[in-house]
Each structure stands twice: as C-alpha cells, then as structure tokens.
N, C-alpha and C positions, 0 to 999 in steps of 0.2 A: 476658866480657860487655863490658868496657871496650874490649878489642881489636876486638870486632865493631863497636861503635859508631864507633870511630875509622876502621876500614876503610870503613864505610858513609859516613862524612863525606868521606873522600878520594874515594870513588867518585862521590859527588854533585858535588864540586867539579870533577872531571875529565870528567863527562858533558857531551856537546856541547849547545850552545844551539840551539834552544829546548828546555827540559826537558819541555814539554807533549807530549801525544799525542792531543789531542782535536780538533784541526783548526779552521779558520776558522768553519765552520757552527755547531758547538757553542759556540765562543767567543762569537760574536755572539748566538746564542740564549741563552747563559748570562747575558749582561748583562740581557736582558729578563726572564729567569726570576728573576734577582736582584732587579730592580726590582719585579716582581710579588710575589715573596715578601715583600719589605719592606713593600709596600702592605697585603698581607693581614695580616701580623703587626702592623702599626700600626693596624689598624681598631679594636681594643678601646680603645686609648689615645685615638684620635680621637673615638670615641663618648663615652667617659667625660669627656674634656676638651673637649667641644664647648660653645661659648658661644652664646647666643641670636642674636647678630649674625653668626654664622658663623665667627668666629675661634676659635682654640684657646687653652686655658689653658696655663700653664707645664707642667703635667703632660702635657697632650696634645702639646705641641711636643716635649718631651723624649722621650716614648714613641714618637712617629713617627720622630724622628731616630735613636733607638736601633734601631728596627725596620729602618730603611733600612740602617744600618751592618751589622746582623746579616745581612740579605739579601745584601749585597755580600761578606760573609765566608763564609757557610754554603754558598751555591750553588757557588762555585768549589771549595770543599773537597769537596763531594759529587761534583762532576764529576771531580775528580782521583782520588778514591777509586774511582769507578766505572770509571775508565780505567786501573786497575792499581796505584795507590799502595797498598802493603800496610800501612802504618803512618802514624801522625800525622806523624812526621818526614818520610816520603816525600811525603805530601800537601803539606806546607809546602815541601819542596824542589822539587817539580814546579811550584809556584806562585811560585818565585823567592825564597822566604824562606831565604836562605843566607848564610853568612859571606862577607865580601869582603876583598880585600887592601888594605893601606894605600895602594897606588897609585890606588885608587878615589877618594881625596880630590882628586886633580888633576882628575878627570873631574867630580866634584861642583862644584868651583870653576868649571870650564868651563861646566857646565850653568847655574849661577847667572848667570854673565856673559852667556851667550846669551839667557837669559830676560829679564834686565834690559835688554839692548839692544833686544830686540823690544818689551818693554813701554814703554820710553821712546819709541821710534820711533812706536809705535801711538798713544800719548798725544799726541805732538806733531803727527803728520801726519793722524791720523784723528779720534779722540775720546778724552776721558778716560773710562776704563772705570768703571762703577758697578755694584755688586751690592747687592741687598736686604740690609739688616742683620737677620740672623736671630738674632744672639747674644742680644739682649734677651729674646727669647721663651723662652730656656732658663733664665732666672732667675739664680741665684747664679753668681758668676765661676768658682768651681771646676767647676761643671757645664758652663759654657761652654767651659772649657779641655778638659775630658774629652771633650766631643762634637766640638768644632771642631778642636782641636789634636792630639788623640790618636786618637779613634775614627774620624773621617772620613779622615785620611791613611792609616791602616793598612788600613781596609776598602776604600777606593778604589784603593789601589795593588795590593792582592791581586786585585781584580776587573778593573780596567782595564789594568794592566800585567801582572800575573802570569797571569791567565786570558785576557783578550782579546788583548793583544799577543802573548803566548806562543803562543796558538792560531793567530792570523793569520800569525805568523812561520813557521809550518810550510810554508806555501804561497806567501807573498808575500815580496818582497825587503824588506830592513830599512827603507828609507825609506817604502815603500808601507804596510807593516804599522804603522809608527809613525804615519803620517799618518791612516790609518783609525781607529786606536785613539784618536788625539788628537781627531779629529772627533767621535767618539761621546762621549768624555769631556767635551769642551767643549759639545757640543750639548745634553747632558742637564742642563747648568747654566743653560740659557736662561731658565728661570722665575725665576731669581734676578737676572737682568739681562742683556739681549741684548748690550749694549755690552761686557760682559766676556767674551763667548763667544770671540772671536778670541784674546785673550791666554791663555785657558784651553786652547784647542786647541793653541797653541804650547807651553804648559806640559806638556800631556800628551804631545805629540810629543817634546819634549826628555827627559822622564822615561823614555819608552820606549827611546830611544837610550841613555840612561844605564844602563838595566836590562841591555841587551845588552852594553854595553861593560864593565860591572863584574861581570856574571853574578849579580846580586842585586837584588831590589827594595828592600832595606833602605836603600841610599843615597837612593833616590827617596822612601821614607817619611820619612827625615830632612829632606830638602829640602821635602817637602810640609808637614811639621810646621812648618818655619821659615816658609814662605810663609803658612800659616794663622795662625801666631802674629802675624806682622806685620799681617795683615788684621784680626785680632781687636783688636790694640792700636790700630789706626787707626779703629775704629768707635766 
C-alpha cells in the first residue's frame, strides 16, 4: 500500500503541466458556478442574519463568507472528479495541491519582490489602493484569521489558480492564461474597492506564473496567506 502511494506521488510530480483536463470553457464556467454555489449556500445565513437596515449580523457575515469559500473549493473538486480524478488525492493533484521542491523558495521571493514593486509603483503613480474593511463584520479575531488568512487563500487558490489558470493553460500560452486568470480574480474583488483591483490583478497574474514555475499552488497559498495577514493587521 505504501509503495503504491509513493509511486502515485512520483507519477503526480512527473506529470506534465497543466495537470487539468477540463479546458478553458469549463474553467471559466466553473468560476461562475463556484460563485453561484456560494451565493445559494449563503442564503440561509443571510436570511437568518439579516438586520432591518439591510446589513448582516456577525452570524450572517460569517455564514456568507464560509459559503463563498466552500463554493470556491467544492466546484473545482467536483469538476476534477468528473474529468477523471479517481481519488481525493488525484482531485487535489489535478488542482495543483502538490508537494514542491525547496527551489520554489527563490521563486516565492521573486514573486513577493515583483508584487511589491508593482504595488509601490501603482501607489506612487496612480492611486493608493483601498479595500472595504470586512474583518470587523466577522467578529472575534480568531474568526477573522480563520476566514481571511486561512479559508480565503486556500479556496481562492484552488479556484483561480488550480481550476481557472490550469484549465486556461491547456489552450493559452503561459502569459495569456495568467493574465486572464488575474483579470477574473481581480475583477471579482471590485465590490470591496475598485482602486484595489489593478494590484489584485497583478497579484493573481504573479501567483499563476508561480504555480506553473513551482508545479504547485501551495507556494501561492502561502504567499496569499501572508498578503492577507498583512492586510488584516493593517485594518
């Protein structure tokens, strides 16, 4: 049994990138299916946690955020399973949840440097980006950390890098696929602050390139967690 698992792991690491086989159409459609699934799953929490003035209670905000994260996780996994992944391990592997080599650390540092340079130039030459502070709506700090620092990076990397970029990459060149996935990723954050959309597009673009370079979305998850941690501390 252990030998089989080891062989499966080696086969996963050696398989060519992209690991997906669902194509650009299903990848793009999957993003909107994930959003729709999150909305539907969040309706009960939104109804229960609805205030007379139209705002949501802490329960409502937490429930909606959790539903969104689950939508971003479950839909890509279902698509991967329907496209031939035979086990949970294979589902994760096809979405880029794979081990990465120590050499990935230099690419992570390069990604951080590229993003910081873009963010600095954007702030100095265009506008200081601002996003809506959603953390307070989640109540206690541990809940804020769970949703913003842990759940959001994992679910968004699975959806936007693992499923979307992976599917786009089957037909598009690296830069084109990374740009489209970055545009979708950044654009869907417009409701939290339009001025922050361009840096988020750049962030998504860089994380997509990092995924292909390292063969894993885990480095991107870690950088996404770091970014969200800094944002949370700054709010």
